[in-house]
C-alpha positions, 0 to 999 in steps of 0.5 A: 914495772910499767905504769898500770893505767894504760892497761886499766883503760884498755881492759875497761874499754874492752869490757874485760874488767868483770868478776871471775870466780867472785869470792868473799875472800877479798872482803877487807880493805885497809885504807892508807894515806896518799893518792899516788900510784903504787908498785911492789909490796913486801912482807916482814913476817917476823917483824909483822910489818907490810911495806907498800911502795906508793909514789912519794912514800912507802906505807907501813902496816902492822900485820897483826892489827891491820893498821898503818904504823908509819911511812918512809918519806919523802921518796920520788917514784918509789918502785921496789922495797927490799928488806935485810932484817939481819942488817936492820935496814931496808932499801927502796928504789926511786925511779924518778931520781935514780937513788936508793933510799936506805932506811932503818927497819925499826924507826923507819928513819932514812939513813942514806941515799945511794946513787945507782947511776942508772935510769929508772931503778925499778926492782930492788933485791937484797941477796943474803948470801953476799950481803949485796943490794941489787938495783935493776935499772929499767931504762939503763938495761943494767943492774947496780950492785952495792955492798949492803953494809957499807954502801960501797959500789960493788959493780954494774952488770949489763943485762942486754934488755929491760929488767923487771922483777928479780929473785935470789936463791940465797946461795949465790945466784940472782935471777931477773926477767928481761921483759923486752927479750922474753927471757930470764937471766941467771947472775952469779952474785959474787962475780956479777957475771951473767951465767945463763939466758933462758928463753921462755918459748912462746911466752912473752913479756915476763914481768912477775918472778918468784922462787921455790928455793927447796925445789929449785923452781922459778915462777915467771909470770908473763903478760902473754897470760902465761905462768912459766915454771923453770928449773932454776939450775938448768932453765928447762921449762917444766910447766906452763899455766894460763893466768889472767891479763896484766900480771905484775907479781907472783909469790911462792908460799912454801908453807901451803905449797901455793903459787899466787899470781896477781893480775891487772884485770882484777884476778888472783890466780892460786895454784897448788904445787903437787910436786916440783913439776906439777901444778893445779889451779885451785882458785881464781879470786876476784880482787879489784881492777888494777890490783896487780901487785901483792905480798903474802904473810907466810905466818897467816897465809893472808894475801895483801894487794894494793888497789884504788878506785879511779875517776873517769878518764878525761877525753883525749885531745885529737891525735893524742893517746887516751888520757889516764884516769886519776886515782880517786882521793882517799881510796888507796889501800890494801885488799886483804884476801883470807886463806 
């Protein structure tokens, strides 16, 4: 996914970083070491661990004690983390080097490095139906696929655009957003062929993606402030819903029938699923500016959002774009939103 700081600057300058439906739910923050940028989060609800990609490392938090229990390091521009509990290993994309880091879920030790051959690996996805690892390479406009057990290269899929987040139905299909083409793709996980390209009508720049496997629905968060609900069998649009600015993550909670969308403007939109085609906004939680990615613990219903505080942006040189603000040292951590 894209660097959040230009969006943060634009929102700040426009005076749009104001609280929306302020809620005391996001009252706790777990501070974590490291002052670099961040990206995706992933929860292992059974093992009670939360993984946060964070620049040169992945921070690991115990979900029962809300304490840091270790790190996977060193990394280089960590973007995505995928978990394969049945294999006892996890996978991290390194956007700066083009490698996938393979690590042990129990010890957090690094086991191997796999070369994707692509530029800027971003989202990374483990498909349990085929036991394959998909690395979606943003600048190469393709996906590199590995046998997740042996590390052998299974193939490369041309996507025809820049991929963002991905999801699997665990039944042989993988879905991925193509941000610059305003479409969501369906891949056959076995043949590695693109089997469908679904346009998103008037919605633009799809970033976030989540799936409801039981009802065959995809939730596509778009930067045009729209959540598009797709039929994952046909690609038909069954609902569109307004969301906040700068969306970067969506999750589906089948236990509570909730769809959550986190946005860079400091909001978390929460929708209730009445049935497969009907959704109602039940709450917009004020989180923090830049808290655009999140993960959910399905056991407790708690939501975790990565965030930090920023220094004032330095003045831009004449004729140059506005400089990015630095992260204030010691302020990175995870906001906890209670159900």
